[in-house]
C-alpha positions in Angstrom: 10.7 5.9 -15.5 13.1 4.5 -13.1 11.3 1.3 -11.9 12.9 0.7 -8.1 14.1 -2.6 -7.3 13.6 -1.6 -3.7 -10.5 -2.9 13.4 -9.7 -4.9 16.2 -8.1 -8.1 16.3 -9.4 -10.4 19.0 -6.2 -12.2 20.0 -6.2 -16.2 20.4 -3.9 -18.4 21.9 -1.3 -19.7 19.8 -1.9 -22.9 17.7 0.3 -26.0 17.4 2.7 -24.5 14.8 3.6 -26.1 11.4 7.6 -26.1 10.7 8.9 -26.1 7.4 12.7 -26.4 7.2 15.3 -25.5 4.2 17.0 -28.6 2.9 20.0 -29.6 4.2 23.2 -28.2 3.8 26.2 -27.9 5.9 26.1 -30.9 8.2 27.8 -28.4 11.0 25.1 -25.6 11.2 21.0 -26.2 11.8 18.8 -25.8 9.0 16.8 -22.5 8.7 13.2 -23.0 10.0 10.0 -21.2 9.6 6.8 -22.1 11.6 3.3 -20.6 11.3 0.8 -20.4 14.1 -2.6 -18.5 15.0 -2.5 -14.9 15.9 -6.4 -13.9 16.5 -9.0 -13.2 13.7 -10.7 -10.0 12.6 -14.4 -9.2 13.2 -15.3 -10.7 9.6 -13.4 -13.6 10.6 -10.1 -13.2 8.9 -7.4 -15.1 10.5 -4.3 -13.3 11.5 -1.3 -15.2 11.6 2.1 -15.4 13.2 5.1 -16.6 11.0 8.6 -17.3 13.3 12.1 -17.7 11.3 15.1 -19.0 12.6 18.4 -19.0 10.7 21.4 -21.6 11.6 22.9 -19.0 14.0 20.0 -18.3 15.9 18.9 -15.2 14.9 15.2 -15.0 14.8 12.4 -13.2 12.9 8.8 -12.8 14.1 6.4 -11.3 11.7 2.4 -11.3 11.3 0.1 -11.0 8.5 -1.4 -7.8 10.3 0.3 -5.0 8.1 3.1 -7.5 7.6 4.3 -6.4 10.2 7.9 -7.5 12.1 6.9 -7.9 15.9 11.0 -8.9 16.7 14.1 -9.8 15.6 16.6 -11.3 17.7 20.5 -10.9 17.2 23.5 -11.6 19.1 25.7 -9.4 20.8 29.8 -9.7 21.2 29.0 -12.1 24.1 26.9 -14.2 21.8 23.5 -13.5 23.9 20.6 -12.4 21.8 17.8 -10.0 22.3 15.3 -8.3 20.5 16.3 -5.0 18.8 13.6 -3.4 17.3 10.7 -1.6 18.7 6.8 -2.5 19.3 4.5 -4.4 21.3 4.0 -7.6 23.0 0.6 -8.8 21.5 -1.1 -8.3 18.0 -4.2 -6.2 19.8 -1.8 -3.7 20.9 -0.8 -3.0 17.4 -4.3 -2.7 15.9 -5.0 -0.2 19.0 -2.1 2.1 18.6 -0.1 1.6 15.6 0.3 5.0 14.7 4.2 5.1 15.0 4.1 2.5 12.2 6.0 0.1 14.5 7.8 -2.7 11.8 5.3 -2.2 9.4 5.0 -2.6 5.5 4.0 0.9 4.6 2.2 2.1 1.1 0.7 2.5 -1.6 2.9 5.3 -1.1 5.6 5.7 2.0 6.1 8.6 3.3 4.5 11.9 2.6 2.7 13.2 -0.4 1.9 17.4 -0.2 -1.9 18.5 0.0 -3.2 15.0 0.0 -3.2 15.2 -3.4 -1.5 14.3 -7.0 -2.1 14.5 -10.5 -1.2 11.5 -12.9 -2.1 11.7 -17.1 -4.4 15.1 -16.4 -6.5 13.7 -13.6 -6.3 14.7 -10.1 -6.3 12.0 -7.3 -7.7 13.3 -3.7 -6.3 11.5 -0.8 -6.6 11.7 2.8 -4.9 14.3 4.8 -3.9 12.5 7.9 -0.8 14.6 8.6 -1.6 18.0 8.9 -2.3 18.9 5.4 -0.5 16.2 3.7 -0.9 12.5 3.1 1.4 10.0 4.7 2.0 6.0 5.0 -0.8 5.3 2.2 -3.7 6.9 4.8 -5.5 5.8 7.3 -5.9 2.1 6.5 -2.7 2.0 4.6 -0.9 -1.4 3.8 0.2 -1.4 7.9 -3.3 -2.0 9.2 -4.7 -4.7 6.6 -4.4 -8.4 6.8 -2.2 -9.7 4.1 -1.4 -13.7 3.0 1.4 -15.4 4.5 3.1 -17.9 3.1 6.0 -20.3 4.7 9.1 -20.7 2.7 12.0 -22.9 3.8 13.9 -19.6 5.2 11.1 -16.9 4.9 8.0 -15.5 5.0 5.9 -14.1 1.7 3.1 -11.5 2.5 0.5 -10.8 -0.4 -2.6 -8.4 -0.6 -4.5 -7.7 -3.2 -5.2 -3.2 -2.5 -8.6 -2.4 -4.4 -8.9 0.4 -7.3 -9.5 3.2 -5.3 -8.6 2.0 -2.1 -7.4 5.1 0.0 -8.1 7.1 -3.2 -5.3 5.7 -5.3 -6.2 4.2 -8.8 -5.7 0.6 -10.1 -6.0 -2.6 -8.7 -2.7 -3.8 -7.6 -1.5 -7.4 -6.2 1.5 -6.9 -4.0 4.1 -9.4 -2.7 6.4 -8.6 0.2 8.9 -11.3 1.0 11.1 -11.8 4.1 14.5 -13.9 3.7 16.8 -14.9 6.9 19.9 -16.0 5.0 22.4 -17.5 6.7 24.9 -14.6 6.2 22.6 -12.8 8.8 21.0 -11.2 6.6 17.1 -10.2 6.1 16.4 -9.7 3.0 13.5 -7.7 1.9 11.9 -8.1 -1.5 8.5 -6.3 -2.7 7.1 -6.5 -6.4 3.8 -5.2 -7.5 1.6 -5.0 -10.3 -1.2 -2.9 -11.6 -4.1 -2.4 -14.1 -4.2 1.5 -14.1 -1.6 3.8 -14.4 -0.7 4.8 -10.7 1.7 5.6 -7.9 3.9 3.1 -5.7 6.0 3.6 -3.2 6.9 1.1 -0.6 9.1 0.8 2.6 9.4 -1.3 5.8 9.3 0.9 8.8 11.3 -0.7 11.7 12.2 0.9 14.6 15.7 -0.1 15.5 17.8 0.0 18.8 21.0 -2.4 19.0 21.4 -2.0 22.6 18.2 -4.2 23.2 14.8 -3.7 24.3 14.9 -0.2 24.1 17.1 -0.1 27.9 18.0 3.6 26.5 18.2 6.2 23.6 20.1 5.5 20.4 21.9 9.0 20.5 25.3 6.8 21.4 24.7 4.7 17.9 27.5 5.6 15.5 25.9 6.0 12.0 27.8 6.2 8.4 25.3 7.0 5.4 26.4 6.5 1.8 24.8 10.0 1.0 26.3 13.1 -0.6 22.7 15.3 -0.6 20.2 15.3 1.2 16.5 16.8 0.3 15.6 19.8 2.4 11.8 19.9 3.6 9.4 22.7 4.6 7.4 23.4 7.6 5.3 20.3 7.2 8.2 17.9 6.4 7.2 18.0 2.3 10.6 18.3 0.3 11.2 21.9 -1.1 12.9 20.1 -4.3 16.2 21.0 -3.2 18.6 18.6 -3.6 21.1 20.2 -1.1 24.7 18.8 -0.2 25.3 17.5 3.3 28.7 18.9 3.4 29.3 21.7 6.2 25.8 20.5 7.9 24.6 18.0 10.7 23.3 15.9 7.8 27.0 14.6 6.9 27.2 11.1 8.0 29.5 10.4 5.4 32.0 9.3 8.1 30.5 7.8 11.1 29.2 9.9 13.9 26.9 9.4 16.7 23.3 10.2 16.3 23.1 12.5 18.8 26.4 14.5 18.2 24.2 17.0 15.8 21.1 15.8 16.5 20.0 19.1 18.5 22.1 21.4 16.5 20.7 25.4 15.7 20.1 24.5 12.0 16.9 25.5 10.7 16.3 21.7 8.9 17.0 20.3 12.4 14.3 22.5 14.0 11.8 21.6 11.5 12.3 17.9 12.1 12.7 17.8 15.7 16.1 16.1 14.6 16.5 14.2 12.1 13.5 13.0 9.6 14.5 13.5 6.1 15.2 11.6 2.8 18.8 11.1 2.1 19.9 10.5 -1.7 21.7 7.0 -1.8 25.1 7.3 -3.6 25.1 5.1 -6.7 23.1 4.5 -9.2 19.1 3.6 -8.3 18.4 0.7 -9.0 21.3 -1.3 -8.5 21.7 -2.8 -5.0 24.1 -1.2 -3.2 25.3 -0.3 0.3 23.6 2.6 1.8 24.0 2.8 6.1 25.7 1.1 8.7 24.9 1.8 12.4 27.4 0.3 15.1 26.3 0.3 18.9 29.6 0.5 20.6 28.3 -1.4 24.6 26.7 -4.4 22.6 28.8 -4.4 19.3 26.3 -5.2 17.1 25.8 -3.9 13.8 23.4 -3.3 11.2 24.1 -2.6 7.3 22.0 -1.7 5.1 22.1 -2.2 1.3 19.1 -1.3 -1.2 18.1 -0.6 -4.9 15.9 2.5 -3.6 17.4 6.0 -4.6 16.7 7.1 -1.2 16.3 6.0 2.7 14.6 8.3 5.5 16.9 8.4 8.4 14.2 9.0 11.2 15.2 9.6 15.0 11.9 8.7 16.5 11.5 12.5 17.5 7.8 12.0 18.1 7.9 9.3 20.9 7.1 10.7 23.6 7.2 8.1 26.5 3.2 7.8 26.5 3.2 4.6 24.3 4.2 1.3 26.3 5.8 -1.3 24.4 7.3 -4.6 24.7 7.8 -5.6 28.4 5.9 -2.6 29.8 8.5 -0.2 28.3 7.8 3.3 28.1 9.2 4.3 24.6 10.8 7.8 25.1 11.8 10.2 22.4 14.6 8.7 20.2 14.6 5.4 21.8 15.3 4.2 18.3 16.0 4.9 14.6 14.0 4.0 11.1 16.4 4.0 7.6 13.0 3.5 5.5 14.6 2.6 1.9 12.4 4.8 -0.6 11.8 6.7 -3.9 11.5 10.5 -2.7 8.9 11.9 -0.7 6.2 14.0 -2.7 8.0 12.3 -6.0 4.4 12.7 -7.7 4.2 16.1 -7.2 8.1 16.5 -8.1 9.0 15.6 -11.7 12.4 16.4 -11.1 12.5 13.3 -8.5 13.0 9.8 -9.7 9.4 8.5 -11.2 7.1 6.2 -8.6 4.9 5.8 -11.7 3.8 2.3 -12.3 1.8 1.6 -15.5 0.0 -1.8 -16.5 2.3 -4.1 -18.3 5.4 -3.0 -15.6 6.1 -4.5 -12.4 7.5 -2.8 -9.8 10.6 -4.4 -7.9 12.7 -3.8 -5.1 15.2 -4.9 -2.9 16.6 -3.6 0.5 18.9 -6.3 2.5 19.5 -5.8 6.8 22.5 -7.6 7.6 23.6 -8.0 11.1 27.2 -8.1 12.7 29.1 -7.9 15.6 32.2 -5.4 15.8 34.9 -7.0 17.9 
């Protein structure tokens, strides 16, 4: 096995925050700071909390216990002006009412798709919810994105824990999960995942944030320049399930080995582009799975903001928000139109439980699933 080292909320007024600061460091900078605040309750009285993490450069992360969702991430442009570079909503209630796009959430137990909503493990077939046409997507109707996690404030981040019950959404095994967001003074958002199980099961966790480095979705992302460290990708069928082929990107619209704008070939007359309505494909990250290595770089030319992604995962799903259509009103009352964001979801491959040639997603008792992804923000002068 290749273990990767990858309900209505009744909104309440924010209460007094409880800050936790990091130990003193460089006296020329302010220490990192984490605060927590009440953010409502579920109908059964389970509290929902909001955590705010700020590093010494003023970069600010806000995340809540509902879905372990990243609500906002403020980073500077080349003039030093901070702006929120992730899509989402202004209130927790909005996420509960309609987070079909999975804005900012941790998705699981199995990120991405499982064909025909079933898999077989050790001779036993496990049926799952078909919530994406005939397939299973992102852990089902009540995946990890729509449950309340337990939050723990750290000096420079937040840890979210959740115990998935045996049989939850059809998956075998009781699974304790821990996801940590750390904001470093190198302007990195480090996402660490860890899980164990008491029965053989499958797992594939990812962070489903939609980025727009121009700022609060003032326009689409087609002029963002993207580079992917991937020589191959996994073509899909009409229902977006991988065919099993690891196809070369060379000579196709999927070749981002050299920087190209997202919009340069997004409407190319290529069968895979037409199937996905743009980009909605898993790329095979070059290098050794399990080792932290660079996977992607994005540059937004007008603001100069940059994003680099490194991961221990074997794949990254590049999604160009093809299914946003203006019907969702996001932050500041903005309608999110088609391709107003992009996702770089580090992951094991879609449908791996049904495709033995793909890196394994099986987790057994006594083993620990670990995974790391690092999002580094910067500015191109």
